[in-house]
C-alpha positions as CSV (number, residue, x, y, z in Angstrom):
1,M,64.2,-11.3,98.1
2,P,62.7,-9.2,94.6
3,I,64.5,-6.6,95.3
4,E,67.8,-6.4,93.4
5,Q,70.3,-4.6,92.0
6,K,70.7,-5.1,88.3
7,Y,73.8,-2.3,87.8
8,K,75.6,0.1,89.5
9,T,78.2,2.9,88.4
10,A,79.5,6.2,89.7
11,N,76.7,8.3,88.5
12,W,73.5,6.3,88.8
13,E,72.4,2.8,90.4
14,W,69.4,0.6,88.9
15,I,67.3,-1.7,91.6
16,D,64.6,-3.4,90.0
17,V,61.7,-5.3,92.4
18,T,60.0,-8.3,91.3
19,A,56.2,-8.8,92.4
20,P,56.5,-6.7,95.4
21,T,54.8,-7.2,98.3
22,E,53.8,-4.9,100.9
23,E,56.7,-5.8,103.1
24,D,58.7,-4.4,100.2
25,L,56.8,-1.6,99.5
26,R,57.4,-0.4,102.9
27,F,60.9,-0.6,102.7
28,L,61.1,1.2,99.9
29,H,59.3,4.1,101.3
30,E,61.4,4.0,104.7
31,R,64.6,3.9,102.7
32,Y,64.4,5.8,99.0
33,Y,61.1,8.1,101.1
34,I,58.9,7.5,98.1
35,N,55.3,8.3,98.4
36,H,53.5,5.1,99.8
37,L,50.5,6.1,97.1
38,L,53.1,5.8,94.1
39,L,54.1,2.2,95.5
40,E,50.5,1.3,95.7
41,D,49.8,2.0,92.4
42,T,52.1,-0.6,91.1
43,I,50.7,-3.5,92.8
44,D,47.3,-2.9,91.0
45,P,46.9,-5.1,88.4
46,N,44.2,-2.7,86.3
47,H,45.7,0.9,86.3
48,L,46.1,2.8,83.5
49,P,49.5,4.4,82.0
50,K,50.0,7.7,83.7
51,Y,53.1,10.1,85.1
52,E,53.3,11.6,88.5
53,E,56.4,13.9,90.1
54,V,56.1,13.7,93.9
55,D,59.0,16.1,95.6
56,Q,62.4,14.4,93.6
57,V,60.7,11.6,92.5
58,K,59.6,10.9,88.9
59,F,57.2,8.4,88.8
60,F,56.4,6.7,85.4
61,L,53.8,3.8,85.3
62,T,54.1,2.5,81.9
63,R,52.2,-1.4,80.8
64,E,53.8,-3.4,77.8
65,S,52.3,-6.2,76.0
66,T,52.7,-9.5,77.3
67,D,52.8,-13.0,75.6
68,L,49.8,-14.5,77.5
69,E,47.0,-16.3,76.2
70,R,43.6,-15.0,77.9
71,R,40.1,-16.5,77.2
72,N,38.8,-13.5,78.3
73,L,39.8,-10.5,77.1
74,N,37.9,-7.8,79.6
75,S,40.4,-5.8,80.6
76,I,43.8,-4.0,79.8
77,S,45.6,-6.3,82.4
78,D,44.4,-9.4,80.3
79,I,46.6,-8.0,77.2
80,S,49.4,-6.4,79.5
81,S,51.4,-5.6,82.8
82,K,52.8,-3.0,84.2
83,L,56.4,-1.9,84.4
84,G,56.6,1.5,86.9
85,I,59.7,3.4,86.1
86,F,61.0,5.4,89.9
87,L,63.6,8.0,88.9
88,L,65.3,9.2,92.0
89,P,68.4,11.4,92.0
90,K,71.6,9.2,90.7
91,L,68.7,6.6,90.9
92,I,66.7,4.4,89.0
93,I,64.3,1.9,90.4
94,T,62.0,-0.8,88.1
95,T,58.9,-2.4,89.8
96,H,57.0,-5.1,88.0
97,R,54.4,-7.8,89.1
98,V,55.4,-10.6,86.1
99,K,59.1,-11.5,84.4
100,S,59.6,-8.7,82.2
101,K,60.9,-8.5,78.5
102,S,61.6,-5.0,78.5
103,I,64.2,-5.4,81.7
104,N,65.3,-8.7,80.3
105,E,66.5,-7.0,77.2
106,V,67.6,-3.7,78.7
107,F,69.8,-5.1,80.9
108,E,71.4,-8.1,78.0
109,E,72.2,-4.4,76.0
110,L,73.8,-2.9,79.6
111,K,76.2,-5.9,79.9
112,K,77.7,-5.4,76.4
113,D,77.2,-1.7,76.4
114,N,80.0,0.7,78.8
115,P,77.3,1.8,81.1
116,E,79.0,4.8,82.1
117,N,78.8,6.2,78.8
118,I,74.8,6.0,80.4
119,S,72.8,8.5,82.0
120,R,69.9,7.6,84.4
121,D,67.7,9.2,81.8
122,R,68.9,7.7,78.7
123,L,68.4,4.3,80.8
124,A,64.6,4.9,81.3
125,L,64.5,6.1,77.6
126,R,65.6,2.8,76.6
127,L,63.2,1.0,78.8
128,A,60.7,3.3,77.3
129,L,61.1,2.1,73.7
130,K,61.5,-1.6,74.9
131,V,57.7,-1.0,76.0
132,M,56.6,0.2,72.5
133,K,58.7,-2.4,71.5
134,T,56.3,-5.3,72.4
135,F,53.7,-3.0,71.3
136,D,54.9,-3.2,68.4
137,D,55.8,-7.4,68.2
138,E,52.2,-7.7,69.3
139,S,50.5,-5.8,66.1
140,Q,52.9,-7.6,63.6
141,T,51.5,-10.4,65.4
142,L,48.4,-9.6,64.9
143,L,48.7,-8.3,61.6
144,E,50.0,-11.9,60.3
145,V,47.0,-13.8,62.3
146,M,44.8,-11.6,60.4
147,D,45.9,-12.4,56.9
148,A,46.2,-16.3,57.9
149,M,42.4,-15.6,58.9
150,E,41.8,-14.1,55.8
151,N,43.4,-16.5,53.4
152,E,41.3,-19.5,55.3
153,I,38.3,-17.4,54.9
154,F,38.3,-16.5,51.0
155,L,40.9,-18.8,49.2
156,K,40.4,-22.0,51.6
157,N,36.7,-21.6,52.0
158,T,36.4,-22.0,55.1
159,N,33.2,-21.4,57.5
160,Q,34.1,-22.8,60.7
161,T,31.7,-21.7,63.4
162,N,34.3,-20.1,65.7
163,Q,35.8,-17.9,62.8
164,I,33.9,-15.5,63.9
165,R,34.6,-16.1,67.6
166,R,38.5,-15.4,66.4
167,L,37.8,-12.2,64.9
168,Y,36.2,-11.1,67.4
169,K,39.1,-12.0,69.6
170,L,41.7,-10.3,67.2
171,K,39.4,-6.6,67.1
172,R,39.1,-6.9,70.6
173,K,43.4,-7.1,70.8
174,S,43.8,-4.7,69.0
175,G,41.3,-2.0,70.2
176,L,42.6,-3.0,73.6
177,N,45.8,-2.3,72.6
178,T,45.4,1.4,71.1
179,R,43.6,2.3,74.4
180,I,46.7,2.0,76.1
181,L,49.0,3.1,73.9
182,N,47.0,6.3,73.8
183,I,46.6,6.5,77.3
184,S,50.2,6.3,77.4
185,G,51.4,10.1,75.9
186,E,50.6,11.1,78.8
187,W,54.0,9.8,80.0
188,I,56.2,9.2,77.1
189,S,55.5,13.3,76.7
190,K,56.8,13.9,79.8
191,F,60.4,12.7,78.6
192,K,60.8,15.8,77.4
193,N,61.2,17.2,80.8
194,L,64.5,14.8,81.1
195,E,68.3,15.7,80.5
196,L,68.0,14.0,77.0
197,E,68.1,15.6,73.3
198,E,65.0,16.4,71.9
199,V,65.8,14.2,69.0
200,E,65.6,11.2,71.5
201,V,62.3,12.2,72.8
202,M,61.3,12.4,69.2
203,D,62.3,8.4,68.6
204,L,59.4,7.6,71.3
205,L,56.8,9.8,70.4
206,D,57.4,8.6,66.3
207,K,57.5,5.3,67.7
208,Q,53.7,5.7,69.9
209,K,52.4,6.9,66.4
210,D,53.6,4.7,64.4
211,V,52.4,1.5,66.8
212,I,49.3,3.4,67.1
213,A,48.8,3.6,63.4
214,D,49.5,-0.4,63.0
215,F,46.8,-1.4,65.8
216,D,44.0,1.2,63.9
217,H,45.0,-0.5,60.5
218,V,44.1,-4.0,62.1
219,N,41.4,-2.9,64.3
220,A,40.1,-1.3,60.6
221,Q,41.1,-4.6,58.7
222,T,39.1,-6.8,61.3
223,V,36.1,-4.7,60.8
224,N,35.7,-5.3,57.4
225,L,37.0,-8.5,57.7
226,I,33.9,-9.3,60.0
227,S,31.5,-7.5,57.5
228,M,33.0,-9.5,54.6
229,F,32.6,-12.9,56.8
230,L,28.9,-12.1,57.4
231,A,28.4,-11.4,54.1
232,L,29.6,-14.7,52.8
233,S,27.8,-16.3,55.1
234,D,24.3,-15.0,54.0
235,Q,25.9,-15.4,50.6
236,K,25.8,-19.1,51.2
237,A,22.8,-18.9,52.8
238,N,20.6,-17.9,50.2
239,Q,22.6,-19.7,48.2
240,V,20.9,-23.0,50.2
241,M,17.1,-20.9,50.1
242,K,17.7,-20.7,46.0
243,L,18.1,-24.2,45.7
244,L,15.7,-25.0,48.1
245,A,13.1,-22.9,46.1
246,I,14.0,-23.9,42.8
247,Y,12.3,-27.6,43.8
248,S,9.6,-26.2,45.3
249,V,8.9,-24.5,42.0
250,Y,8.8,-28.1,40.4
251,F,7.5,-29.7,43.1
252,L,4.7,-27.6,43.8
253,P,2.2,-28.1,40.7
254,I,3.0,-31.9,40.4
255,T,2.2,-32.3,44.6
256,F,-1.2,-30.3,44.0
257,I,-2.4,-32.9,41.6
258,A,-1.4,-35.7,43.4
259,G,-3.0,-34.6,46.5
260,I,-6.4,-33.7,44.3
261,Y,-6.6,-37.6,43.3
262,G,-5.1,-38.7,46.4
263,M,-8.9,-37.6,48.2
264,N,-11.2,-40.5,49.0
265,F,-14.4,-38.9,47.1
266,D,-16.4,-41.8,45.2
267,N,-17.6,-39.4,42.2
268,M,-13.8,-39.4,40.7
269,P,-14.3,-39.9,37.2
270,E,-10.6,-40.0,36.2
271,L,-10.3,-43.0,39.0
272,H,-11.9,-45.3,36.3
273,H,-10.5,-44.2,33.7
274,K,-8.4,-46.9,31.6
275,H,-5.1,-45.1,30.7
276,G,-5.7,-42.3,33.8
277,Y,-2.6,-43.0,35.9
278,F,-0.5,-42.8,32.6
279,Y,-2.5,-39.2,32.1
280,T,-1.4,-38.0,35.0
281,L,2.1,-38.9,35.2
282,G,1.9,-37.4,31.9
283,L,0.9,-34.3,32.8
284,M,2.8,-33.9,35.2
285,L,6.4,-34.5,33.3
286,L,4.7,-31.5,31.0
287,I,4.7,-29.4,33.6
288,V,7.9,-29.9,35.0
289,V,9.3,-29.7,31.0
290,C,7.1,-26.3,30.5
291,T,8.4,-25.0,34.1
292,F,12.0,-25.9,33.0
293,I,11.9,-23.7,30.0
294,Y,10.1,-20.7,31.2
295,T,13.2,-20.6,34.2
296,R,15.4,-21.1,31.4
297,R,13.8,-18.1,29.3
298,K,13.8,-15.6,32.3
299,K,17.3,-16.6,33.2
300,W,16.8,-17.6,36.5
């Protein structure tokens, strides 16, 4: 059964629900009198982060970054998963559809600490900080990927066709993460209403701002990298066109001469000249030499 009692002290109890079904939601509604609309939000995969308070239930719907690699990055569910936190008198209930890294880390910390010294609201704050940490880890990963791609493009001089796709994927990831973090400001600010010290809540707010700044930096650097990559590709294309133009300058006049003497007319005196063939080759060579000298003086 996905409903599990994680921890219980004299002051509070922690219940965790993994991949809740309709039956589980009905049980939570009947047992703890949680509004069924709040419970339904926990199973909507694309629901945005929010905060709601109904009667004595405080509901934080958060999203944490996931390590899942999705081919398409179309929505926030492709890079994150929901973590619902219900705060009731002397009770905290967490819900999530997939295995939660934040839940596991907080649970391991509780086994080392003394839970009696931790209040229900501080446990919720720990979970919120772990959620922010998942985004912090993701931003550092994206920064490392971006540095590696920049090294490949400029130092290794690679021109792979999938490079622009990797850059777009990086930009898409940073943009979606920034969107989630900006929307998360609503539920983060509501921690001020809990029984916590102001400095503790400020740590959470500062963490959010820091991670947003990191993703903004990744997004800006990725845009610059895309522009530089396209400019570098255009430069390489221009070098190819320049080389073709040089060959055209040399071969166009001598091809013109060859074309004239390739015409089938009877009255062409040069065709019967004893040394006409050698004179024509000499003229072609002279044109090539003159063209070379002219381009060198013009520094083309």
